[in-house]
C-alpha positions as MATLAB code, in Angstrom:
seq = 'MTIGVAASGLCLAGAGLAAATNAFTVEPRPDLVAEYEATTEGSDFSEMPADYTEEQYRAFWTSGYTLEDLAALQELWSVDEMEAKARAGRAVLDGAALPFAPGTHQYEEPSAETVAAIDAVFAAGYTGEDLAELAELWSTDVVETKARAGQLLLDGQTVPVAPSGAPAGA';
ca = [
     -35.230   25.951   18.608;
     -36.980   23.309   16.515;
     -35.013   24.350   13.433;
     -31.743   24.078   15.369;
     -32.612   20.586   16.577;
     -33.659   19.534   13.075;
     -30.461   20.962   11.555;
     -28.329   19.213   14.176;
     -30.145   15.982   13.461;
     -29.506   16.320    9.741;
     -25.810   16.986   10.360;
     -25.550   13.907   12.562;
     -27.440   11.831   10.016;
     -25.097   12.997    7.255;
     -22.031   12.192    9.351;
     -23.495    8.785   10.151;
     -24.203    8.118    6.485;
     -20.642    9.058    5.519;
     -19.249    6.774    8.212;
     -21.630    3.960    7.262;
     -20.622    4.128    3.609;
     -16.932    4.436    4.510;
     -16.690    7.668    2.505;
     -13.974   10.110    3.493;
     -13.156   13.598    2.333;
      -9.491   14.434    2.451;
      -7.406   17.581    2.313;
      -3.712   17.975    1.506;
      -1.519   17.876    4.607;
       0.940   20.787    5.027;
       3.757   18.461    6.120;
       3.374   16.418    2.945;
       3.028   19.511    0.728;
       6.519   20.669    1.777;
       7.940   17.173    1.217;
       6.245   16.929   -2.173;
       7.584   20.306   -3.279;
      11.114   19.370   -2.225;
      11.057   16.025   -4.045;
       9.445   17.276   -7.263;
      11.389   20.519   -7.659;
      12.546   20.746  -11.249;
      10.370   17.819  -12.377;
       8.948   17.884  -15.882;
       5.213   17.187  -15.829;
       4.716   17.768  -19.556;
       4.541   14.028  -20.262;
       1.487   13.437  -18.072;
      -1.553   11.841  -19.733;
      -4.079   14.326  -21.123;
      -6.725   13.694  -18.451;
      -4.239   13.893  -15.580;
      -2.925   17.172  -14.174;
      -0.001   18.072  -11.964;
      -2.527   19.560   -9.551;
      -4.305   16.174   -9.232;
      -0.988   14.389   -8.836;
       0.034   16.813   -6.098;
      -3.360   16.524   -4.358;
      -3.120   12.728   -4.302;
       0.407   12.531   -2.885;
      -0.024   15.379   -0.405;
      -3.211   13.953    1.124;
      -1.463   11.062    2.874;
      -2.437    8.207    0.586;
       0.201    5.468    0.383;
       1.336    3.208   -2.452;
      -0.699    0.464   -0.806;
      -3.770    2.743   -0.787;
      -3.124    3.424   -4.471;
      -3.085   -0.311   -5.218;
      -6.365   -0.714   -3.307;
      -7.958    2.127   -5.298;
      -6.769    0.570   -8.560;
      -8.347   -2.738   -7.593;
     -11.547   -1.161   -6.266;
     -12.081    0.999   -9.352;
     -10.572   -1.479  -11.881;
      -8.282    1.204  -13.335;
      -4.556    1.636  -13.891;
      -2.228    3.603  -11.617;
      -2.508    6.922  -13.473;
      -6.295    6.784  -13.588;
      -6.495    5.948   -9.863;
      -4.217    8.865   -8.919;
      -6.091   11.267  -11.199;
      -9.491   10.194   -9.923;
      -8.449   10.339   -6.263;
      -6.591   13.633   -6.761;
      -9.643   15.124   -8.443;
     -11.803   13.978   -5.504;
      -9.387   15.596   -3.031;
      -9.465   18.861   -4.987;
     -13.263   18.795   -5.271;
     -13.791   17.868   -1.624;
     -15.570   14.724   -2.823;
     -15.724   11.530   -0.809;
     -13.191    8.756   -1.310;
     -13.834    5.125   -0.313;
     -11.344    5.056    2.578;
      -9.072    7.286    4.624;
      -5.416    7.881    3.665;
      -3.041    5.352    5.175;
      -5.722    2.661    5.510;
      -3.544    0.161    3.647;
      -0.021   -0.270    4.937;
       2.923   -2.315    3.727;
       3.264   -5.531    5.659;
       6.862   -6.667    6.093;
       7.200  -10.263    4.850;
       8.340  -12.921    7.301;
      11.886  -14.313    7.164;
      10.429  -17.573    5.812;
       8.699  -15.754    2.957;
      11.869  -13.844    2.083;
      13.872  -17.107    2.072;
      11.278  -18.761   -0.183;
      11.276  -15.845   -2.632;
      15.081  -15.837   -2.693;
      15.003  -19.576   -3.497;
      12.767  -18.942   -6.516;
      15.166  -16.446   -8.054;
      18.226  -18.504   -7.125;
      16.666  -21.412   -9.045;
      16.414  -19.267  -12.195;
      12.709  -18.466  -12.319;
      11.841  -15.470  -14.491;
       8.883  -13.107  -14.429;
       7.299  -15.070  -17.265;
       7.707  -18.340  -15.345;
       6.094  -16.790  -12.288;
       3.232  -15.374  -14.358;
       2.579  -18.860  -15.718;
       2.573  -20.286  -12.186;
       0.304  -17.500  -10.927;
      -2.185  -18.320  -13.670;
      -1.960  -22.045  -12.954;
      -2.469  -21.558   -9.204;
      -4.770  -18.506   -9.445;
      -2.549  -16.612   -7.009;
      -1.040  -13.137   -6.921;
       2.638  -12.589   -7.679;
       3.885  -12.510   -4.080;
       1.946  -15.616   -3.088;
       3.166  -17.386   -6.219;
       6.821  -16.620   -5.421;
       6.435  -17.697   -1.796;
       4.587  -20.911   -2.695;
       7.049  -21.921   -5.421;
      10.006  -21.066   -3.214;
       8.634  -23.126   -0.340;
       8.217  -26.089   -2.678;
      11.864  -25.710   -3.714;
      13.037  -25.393   -0.102;
      11.055  -28.537    0.759;
      12.758  -30.428   -2.105;
       9.564  -30.726   -4.123;
       8.967  -30.078   -7.810;
       7.379  -26.852   -9.021;
       4.905  -27.506  -11.884;
       6.677  -24.993  -14.147;
      10.394  -25.338  -14.761;
      12.606  -22.248  -14.504;
      13.579  -20.794  -17.873;
      16.480  -18.714  -16.549;
      19.898  -19.742  -15.338;
      20.224  -20.620  -11.657;
      22.185  -18.113   -9.578;
      25.901  -18.782   -9.622;
      25.700  -20.892  -12.792;
];
């Protein structure tokens, strides 16, 4: 009886530790496996990087992780997209813990005001290089940079970097 109580206590402690550290083990979901197989049928995986396998790729995408989760893993681990998918896919295959559950990060639809501001930026002729320069100047990410610059334009104010492209309709 004492051994059973001790074993139960250890199991609960382990579960508590996993929850406390936000570590999650994940398995491929059958519904996503079928979808994956249908969408990748006939795909050529021969061009994958040497340290990245089709099996890891499949494990990542069939476990329920989203593009937003992928971006969060890239940021958390300071790696590129391929490395993040390979590392997470390997963890899924090995039954190892990952930092968060699949689907934790979801796409947030931008507001109508944000869309209008971003449209204004491109209509004014701003290019990717212009926006990168603004992002560096303001220390903002790309989406925030577009929205901020666009709002300045909509408000009739001057953006500190001039557009290098042709305005829409010109």
